[in-house]
C-alpha positions as CSV (number, residue, x, y, z in Angstrom):
1,A,106.4,131.3,97.7
2,I,104.4,134.0,96.7
3,G,105.6,135.0,93.1
4,T,106.9,131.8,92.0
5,I,106.4,131.1,88.5
6,I,105.7,127.6,87.5
7,S,105.0,126.2,84.1
8,A,102.1,123.7,84.9
9,I,99.5,123.7,87.9
10,P,98.8,120.7,89.7
11,D,96.2,118.2,87.9
12,K,93.9,118.3,90.9
13,H,93.4,121.9,90.4
14,I,90.3,123.9,90.9
15,P,89.4,127.0,88.7
16,I,88.3,130.1,91.1
17,G,87.4,132.5,88.5
18,S,89.4,135.4,87.0
19,G,92.3,133.2,85.6
20,R,93.2,132.0,89.0
21,Y,93.3,128.6,90.4
22,Y,93.3,126.5,93.5
23,A,95.5,123.2,94.3
24,D,96.4,121.6,97.7
25,G,96.3,124.7,99.4
26,V,98.0,127.2,97.0
27,F,96.7,129.7,94.8
28,Y,97.7,130.7,91.4
29,R,97.1,132.8,88.5
30,D,97.7,132.9,84.9
31,S,100.9,134.8,83.9
32,S,102.5,135.5,80.6
33,R,105.5,133.1,81.6
34,G,103.1,130.2,83.4
35,Y,101.3,130.2,86.3
36,E,102.3,132.6,89.3
37,V,101.9,131.6,93.0
38,I,99.4,134.3,94.5
39,V,98.5,135.3,97.9
40,A,95.2,133.4,99.0
41,P,92.2,135.9,97.8
42,I,90.0,136.6,100.7
43,G,86.3,135.7,100.5
44,V,87.2,132.5,97.7
45,W,85.3,129.3,98.4
46,V,87.2,126.3,98.0
47,N,85.9,122.6,98.5
48,E,88.5,121.0,100.4
49,L,91.8,121.6,102.4
50,P,95.0,119.8,102.3
51,K,94.9,117.0,104.6
52,R,98.1,118.4,106.7
53,H,96.0,121.5,108.1
54,R,95.2,122.5,111.8
55,I,92.1,123.6,113.5
56,V,92.1,126.7,115.8
57,R,89.6,127.5,118.0
58,Y,89.2,131.8,118.4
59,Q,86.2,133.1,119.7
60,D,84.0,130.2,119.6
61,C,84.9,129.7,116.0
62,D,86.8,126.9,114.5
63,Y,89.2,128.5,112.2
64,H,91.3,126.1,109.7
65,E,94.9,127.1,109.0
66,C,97.2,125.7,106.2
67,K,100.4,127.2,104.7
68,G,99.3,130.4,106.3
69,V,96.1,130.4,104.8
70,W,93.1,130.7,106.9
71,Y,89.5,129.2,106.3
72,L,86.1,129.2,108.1
73,F,83.9,126.1,107.0
74,D,80.4,127.0,106.2
75,N,77.8,124.5,107.0
76,H,75.2,125.5,104.5
77,N,77.2,125.9,101.6
78,Q,79.5,122.6,102.7
79,Q,82.6,125.0,101.5
80,Y,85.5,126.6,103.3
81,Q,86.1,130.5,102.5
82,V,89.2,132.2,102.7
83,V,89.3,134.6,105.6
84,S,91.7,137.1,107.2
85,N,94.0,135.6,110.3
86,P,91.6,136.1,113.2
87,Y,94.6,137.0,115.2
88,T,96.0,139.8,113.5
89,H,92.5,140.9,111.8
90,N,91.5,144.4,113.2
91,P,88.1,145.3,112.1
92,S,87.2,148.9,111.9
């Protein structure tokens, strides 16, 4: 859950910049008490998603959703980018 503090992040984590990390679909940041689970930062790129994600087709795009986080795959970068939920995002 967001705000949960853990003493150690999983061994297979990836730094995503500024004291933030990604592991198996969960995002963390450094905290004075350990590592805090945070909301997925929009715009962050990750190399892989957990095996248990789902693909949702929305307005001709294949979105990937896992644990409430939405991603779009970029063929050029060969990475997934965290994006807003396409069903609730209302661009101005």
